[in-house]
C-alpha positions, 0 to 999 in steps of 0.5 A: 993866602989872600983872595983875588981882589976884583973891583968890577961892581960898585958894592963890596958884596958883589966884588967879594962874591965874584972874587970867591967864585973865580978863586974857588968855584971856577976851578971845580967847574972846569974840572967837572966839565973835563971829567964828565961832559967833555967828549960825552963821557956822561953817556958812559957814566950813565950806562955804567951806573944805570941800575943803582939801587941806592940814591946817593944824591940826597945823602950827599946834598944833606951832608954838604949842607950840614958841613957848610952850616957847621963850618960857618958856625965854627968860623963865626965862633972863632971870629 
């Protein structure tokens, strides 16, 4: 499935980044907006999970970074 091809900027790198952002990042941003921020849902989420004893954000962030690094190595090895 080819990426959306956009030519707004003079460099190829900026055009590739804007195509990637529109195709992959924008849908997740819209989904997060409607699931968390629309109609102040974040207030309900904070009340529900206010007394958590575990810190999941650092674990999640490190896992995502390691997965991205691993997938970049695999992609580099296959190409």
